[in-house]
Each structure stands twice: as C-alpha cells, then as structure tokens.
Steps between C-alpha positions, in 0.01 A plus 500: 500500500762414243428197285714202596530394135657826387822411315747785465867428563612755758837599355470866589658585834218727617147454377167656576154353453198731486178315581231465766713331766500720812232691682640853491481697177830548316685337790819301457598167656849356441594134508801302385444221251764226498511343153743263335598135545331363809326176587245702693440743214467880536430633845401838642656696782337811639673739737832680549687192631463281193833351385608638163598180319607435144200525273302729732268751340328778687133516411295808592122455507287809445124532515316721254372831636135576582251402231138595444390147592648539848321831556170346391547195724584711805186706448290184471651352816418815699147539372203438735336288228795258490517476877127433522519232229785327683304507826204334328728237349656424838161397636421268210813341354750237605856608575628389159217661306525815712866549411422485128205737538705752700768488232239568233336786688822669609634487144170564326631779270735250331312173550417319179130473593472881505419626146668832576829328586589509130596864554790385718650236271880546507450789743738795467673727751326785674661843514597416858661180375710696254609733775589201719727375221674835465554524875646148513729552200796638690508194725503245219818290476741498209414189297601340172166349411138590571241228439151645493148364472310601182220658704457869428543594865832316525633635171437855613637436850825366352531792261445761769744327738789455258473759225528876508782500756876469448640164606847350488359203308217468251313177569357280235122444519326171429119483502419147614150356509571246775577761767146635491212400727289214376154589379232341715211669676608859445490686172779736607733200456391442141734674261444644157686347207877537521505700175235738637695562819823547309340789310283632785555866587387601852300815555692716744374830626844612623757567226787462748474121470725303267350559154379235261494123524866402478406141580443458125879477478530238775548131433158336463627191318719336763256273679760227550878493543692681224869526400514852647415356840692175491825642357552767767795478741 
C-alpha cells in the first residue's frame, strides 16, 4: 500500500522500500519500474522476464517484521470471545454491517474505539520480529537507496536488515512519510511525531542486535525530489 502521490525521482539503479506492503514479515518482492519519457507514464513489470529498458529501476518491496500489534490481533482473532461475538453479529446484521463489525472485533486490540488501543500506537517490533530481520538480512539485495516509513517498526526493520553486516555498497536511507500506512481505524497505524521517532531508542533484551538508533543520521528532510536524486546518472 504505497501512496500513489509519492514523488521521489527514482534515479538510483536499485532501490528498496520498507513499509507494510506484503503479507510475510521481512519478505522481499522485486519489481521493475520503467520511468522516463513516455506518453503512458511510468509502468511496473514484475517477474524474471521483464525487458530491461533504458530508464528501468529495480524496486524491492520489503514488509516490516512482526510487531506487537500483529501478535495482539492474532490472539484476539483466535479467542472464543471474538468468535462468539462474530456469531451473534452474523445472526443480526446485514452483510455490509457484518463486514465492518467483523473487522472491528478481529482487530479489537488496535481499533480506535478500544481505549486500550493507545498502547499500540506506532507499534514496535517483537523480539521475534527482530530475529526475523536478522535471519532475512543475508538475503537482502545490494541497493543504492533505501526508502523507509517513519514508523518505529519499519525503522528498526531497515536497520537490522542493512546495518551490522559488510556489504559491497552502503545504501543511502531516506525516511519518507508517504510510504507509511494511512491512519484510519487502527491505532497501530498512527505514528508518533517524526522528531520523536528520529530520537527513539528501542529496548532490546539481546545485545547482539545492531546497537543504537542510527536512523538519526538518515535523511528525514527529503520528502520531495532533491538534487541528490535528480542529478544521478
């Protein structure tokens, strides 16, 4: 779910976007993005048989690893109380109203009508999520640019995937607000202030993780096209 109005000129050859865009934690999906002069505008090509034309950029899409909001939602969906509430709703509500009620009940831990959902605002990674990131790190592609959502769970996923291991290239990181999920019903998709997240330091029980919050040094100011992007070969 990448915002269609995101405006970053894709002048890096290989890019990576860390956001909530696939179903599997810390998984990677590659597509080719054809940019440049075209009456039809940019187009996407997914798969190994895409033609590599002038102006092509390879875009890797990576989902954040497991967060506490996902654990809470899974527990709610499995609970007898939730199943019983859905069964009662099925006997009373229309199809349209039932769908909305099921969505509310199955995501009750993070639903805005739940007072306790405030605890999961801008939800962070679990220890399992951090381990998922470390396990996926070796399979991450070599990229020039990493564009990451300002959510705490995506910042930490990107750090664990791309730092703390020797690479032939050192990618540049841009924290971009338009590649995050839109805040609607669920408080887990509401972020803290950008300045708070820039200075946030995660609590990690295992000292083997990448130390600190190196995302303070990443580019938080480039929210539109910049000379660094547009002047690249």
